[in-house]
N, C-alpha and C positions, 0 to 999 in steps of 0.2 A: 422826515417823513414826505417823499414825494407823492404829489396829486396823482402822479398817473400810477403809481404803483398803490394808492390808497383803496381799502376796498371797498368802500360806498362811494355813492355819486348825489351832488345835490340834485333836487327836483324844484322846477319851475311852477308845478301844480301844487295847489292851496288842497288836504287833506279835507273831501266833502264830509266825513262823518267826525271831524274834531272841532268842537266847538271854540276849545281855548287857545288864545294865542300862541302860549306856550308851546300846547303838542303841535300845532301847525308847524311852527317854526323849528322844532326840535325834529321833527319828521323830515322836511323840505331840506334842513341842514345837513341831514345825515347822523345827527346824534341817536335816535331812536326808531326801530321798526315795532309798528303792530300787528301782533301775532292774531288778536282776539281782543273781545272787548274787555278791558283790566288788565289786560297779559302783553308785556312791551318786551323785546329784544335790546339790551344797551349795545349798540355798534360800537365801533372804536373811539370815536369821539367823544361820545357819551360816556362811555366806561372810565376814558381818562378822567372827563371832569368828575366822574362819582367818586373815583380812588382818591381824588386830590380833596374832597366834600371828606371823605373817610378819615385821612390824616388830619384835617384838621379838626375831627371832633375826635379822633384818639387821642390827638396831643392834650385837647382840653380835658378829656376824662382822665387820663392819667396824671393829669396835674392836681387833680381833685382826689388822689386817691385812687382810684378806679384801675383793678389788673382786668387784662383781656383774657376772655374764654372763649370757646366756639362750644354751644350746645347743639344736640341734633334735632332737626328740624320735625322728625317722625317720633311722637310723643306719643307711650303707652295709655290707651284711654283710663285704664285705671286710674293712672294721676289725677286725671279729669276728676274722673268720680269721687276721689278722695278730696279734691278740694272743693266739691259741691258747685263745680261751674258747668260740668257736662250738660246738665238739662236745663241750665239757666242763661247759658251764652248766645243764646237766640239762633238762627238757621246759619251764622258765619261760620261755622266749623266744618272744614273739609275732613272727611273722616273716610279710614281706607283698612281693609282688611290683609294680612300678610296670608302667605303660603300656608302657614300654619294655624289660619283662622284666629289669630289674635286680632283683634282691634285696634286701631292707632289714630293719632287725631295729627295733622298736619299742623305746626305751631301758629297759631296767630300772634301767640305770648307766650312767655318763657317761664312765668312764676312755677307751673307744677313741675320743672327742671330744677331750678335753681335754688328752690327751695329745699326739698328734701337733699341736694348735695351740697346745703351748706351744713346740714346736720352732721355730715361727716368733716366738718373740720372746724366748727364752732362749737367748743365746750362750756368755757369762762370767760368773765367778764374780761379777761386779758384778752380775749381773742377778738375784742371789738373796740372801735366798728369797723366793718370789711364792707368794700365795695367790689363788684365785678361785673363786667360790661361784655358784651359780644356785637359783631356787625354782623348781622345773619337775616336770612331770608325769612320772610311771613307769610303766611298765607289765611286771605279772608275772604270768604265767599260771599262778596261785595254784591248787593242788590242793584245799587247806582254807580257801578263803575262808569266812569265818564271822566272828561276834563284830561285825557292823555295819562301823564306818569302821576297826575294830583290825586286821585282815587283808583286804587287798583286791586286785583284781585292776589297778584304776587308781588313782593317788595321788598327792598333790601331794607333793616332798619336796624339802629344802634339802640340795645337796650341796656339800660344799666339798673343794676338792682344794689339797694342797701341795707345792712343790717345795724341795729343800734341797741342800746343797752335798754335804752329808756325813749320816750317822748320825745324831751329837750334836745338829745342829740341827735334826733333824727331831724327835729323844727332847724338846728343849727346846720344841719348839712343839706339841708332842703334850701335854706336861704343860697350857700355854698353854689350851688347846681345852678339857683337861677344866674347867680353871675356868670359861670361857665358857660351857659346859654347864649346870654348876651353878648359873650366874645365870640362865640362860634357863629352868630349869625351878623355880628360886625363883619369880621373875616370874609364871611359868605358874601358882603356888600348889601345885606338886607335891614340892616338894624333900624334904620332910619323909617322904615316902612313897618315895623312890626312892633307889637301890643303883647302887652302881658294880660290874659284875661282868665278869670275866674270864669269855671264851669263846674258841671255837675261833678260831684268827688263819689257819684254810683254809690257803691257798698261799701267803700272805704273811707270815707270823710266827708264832711260836711260840701268842701269843694275839693278840685283838681286845678291847676291851674295848663293854661294853655298860651302857646306863643303863636301868636295870628298875626298872619302878614297881608297886609291890605292889596287888592287885587280884584278887577272885574268878574277874575273866575272863581272866586273864593264862593264857595257852599254856604258858609257862618255869616251872619250878621251880628257884628260885635258894638255894643253899645261902650262906646268910648266917653270916659267922664273929661270933661273939659279942662277940670283943676288939677288931677293928677296922673292921666294921662293911661291910666290903667283901665281894663276895660271888661264888660260883662258877656255872655256869650247869652245870644239871646234865648237859647234854649231854657236856660233858668231863670229868666226874668218872673218874676210873679208880681204883677200890678205897675206900680210907678216903678222906675227907675231910681236905684238909691246904690252909689256907688258903695260897694262892700271895703274898699279900702280908706276912704277919705269921709264918707258920709254926703258928698254932694250930689245934686239932684239934676244939674246942667249936663248935656251927653249931643254925643254927635253917634249917626249910625255909620258904621263901614262894612263893606262886602271884606272878607278875608279867608283865607285857608291857611289851615292849622298846620305849623309847620316842625311843633314839637309840642309833647306835653309833659309833664312832673305831677305825679300826686303821691300821697304818703299811704300808703296799704295797711298801716298800721300792722294787727294782727290776724289777718286777713287769711293770709296763707300759713303765718306760722304756727299758728292753732291747729289747725286741720291735720298739718304734717309734723305735731310735735316738735315745733324748733324752739328750744331753750337754752337757755345758759344760767351756769351756776354763779352766782352773785358773790360778794367779798364775804358774806355769811354762809356760804356752800347752798343756799336756797335756788330754787329752780324758777328761773324767771322768764318771761315769754319775750321773744325777741321781737322787736320794732321793723317793719319793713318799708323802703320807699321804693320808686319806681319811678324813671326817665327817660322817655323815647324821641329819636327823631329819625323820621323816615326818609331814605338818605336819597331816592330819584325825584319824590315829593320833594324836596328841597330843591332840587337841580330845577324842577319846575315852576317854583315858585320864585328861582332867582331869576328865571327867562322871563317870567312875567313881570317881573320890576326891570328886567335891563335889556330892554330893546326900542328898536324904535322902528319908522315905517320900512326900512333896507334888510331888516335882519336881527339877529342877536348881538348883544355887547357885554360879552361877558366881564366881571372882575377878574382882573390880575390873578387872583388866587385861587381859581378854579378853573380856568381857561385851559383846555387840551393842549394847546400847543401856546409858546409868547408871543409868537409872531407870524405873518402869513407874508412870503417872500413872492412878489411877481416877477417873471421875467418878461420884458417885452421885446425879444429878438435877441436879447444880451444870454443865451445860456450858458456859453462860458464864464463869460463874469459872473453872473448868479449862481454857478456850481461853486465857484471860488466863495464866494460871499456865504452860502449855505454853509459849506464844510467849515468855513470859521467859526460862523456863530455857532455852531453845535460843538465844536473844540471849545468855546467859552461856556459851554452850558446852557446856553439858550436853544429852547425847544423851537424849531422851526417848520412849518407847515409850508413846504417850496410849490408852487404852481408852474411847473414846468413843461404844462400841455402846450404843443405847436397847433391843435387842430381847433383850437377856439378862440374868440377874439378876445381884445382887450377888455372889452365893455362886461363880457363873461365870466372873465377873470375877476373884476373890481364887483360885480355882481356877487358872486360867489363868496368872496373875500368878505364883504359887509354881511351875507347870510348867515356866514359860520360865526362871525364875532369875535375874532381874535383881538388882544389888547393890540397888536401895532401892525399896520400894512406897509412893507417894504417893497421898493419898486426900482427895478435896474432898466435902464432903459439906453438909446442912443442919448434923448433930451438930457440925462443925468450926467452922462460921461464915466469919470470915474469914481461920482459918487451915489448915492443912493436915497430917493425920496421917502422921508417918513411923515406917517400920519397914525397918531391914536385913534384909535375905534370910536372913540367918546370925543372927538374934536373934528373939526373942518378945516383946520388949518396943516398945512404941508409944509416940510423943511428938509435942504438937502444936505446932508453929512456925510463924512467919511466914515470907511469901515470902523475904525478904531472908536470914532466916538458914539457911532451906533452902538457898538458892544457895552461902552460904559454906559450911555444912556437907558438904554433897555435893562442892562442887569443890575443899575440903580434903582431904577421905577419899581422893577419886580418884584425888589426885597424892602420896601418902605414896609 
């Protein structure tokens, strides 16, 4: 993609009404646009990164047996009445009426759809376990919509629902999902800054688990056990701290943002919807369920919180919208050839071919947008290219064939 053709432009102005560094940088760099409080447009750069996050998540969900589906965002009110949540979900529900005067809910979550759906396909113990997931829009009437894409009223979310014959099988799968989530966060470059924290299980179980990433923009205070590094959300702390994992009492407090949650729903939804299976004896048994969620734009924001410096964003290679930022300083003909060759080699290039802006502006935009590699073609480099990794200060001059091999190799590590 040539910068001259790009739909968006960068901005030098910091958004005055955005408090988190991630939202400031994402807006300035042209990744997102604020429509209203808690409502954002994913612009071409931001959407490309979110799609890469989605693919990382999709691969891990399929690796643990998840099958992808796509459920409607518009859910009949009756489904929520049947589950018993219509009057107890607080004020977060967006409610609408259709032309037929029927009432609907814009889905904040999808248990009320997936549970009756499972009734059509699960009948016997031979049909279990099962797991389905989707990457779909959710709607929540957040009273505290703030911090850019870290807390919004409409967002893209991966939610997986698992179905099991008994609690033992649910707990086994639950541990499998923990490992899958760690793989996702490792691939997204935030595993070292992320903790597994015990949180309220609500009406489902004693505890749920949250994956909490350390950041100053975080809304949660997490008590981190110094012995085992597991956390406890302050919201469920009663009295003195005692780690629910190892029982130790020594801790440190960190501000974090939740990037994923998992919980055992047990029979919370299978009972009201009559979701049962026949066991080996032909007897009806209630199905145990689990739920596992990740908000994709929120994850994008959390990654931006972790991976930035004073000049701008600094994306992990796995989620960057393009692999490299190519700058031409008065050598557009040579740069054009390099641009074409790199693309043929499968390297995604954002090419700054603008002639009306200064070299300084090009370098500043390059750092702000935060792609893994900066490539510069100028009279100084001759028939070679100056290469610098975004995360490093050193530059080196290499030939086109060498640069193709170098970038391709590092991108697939």
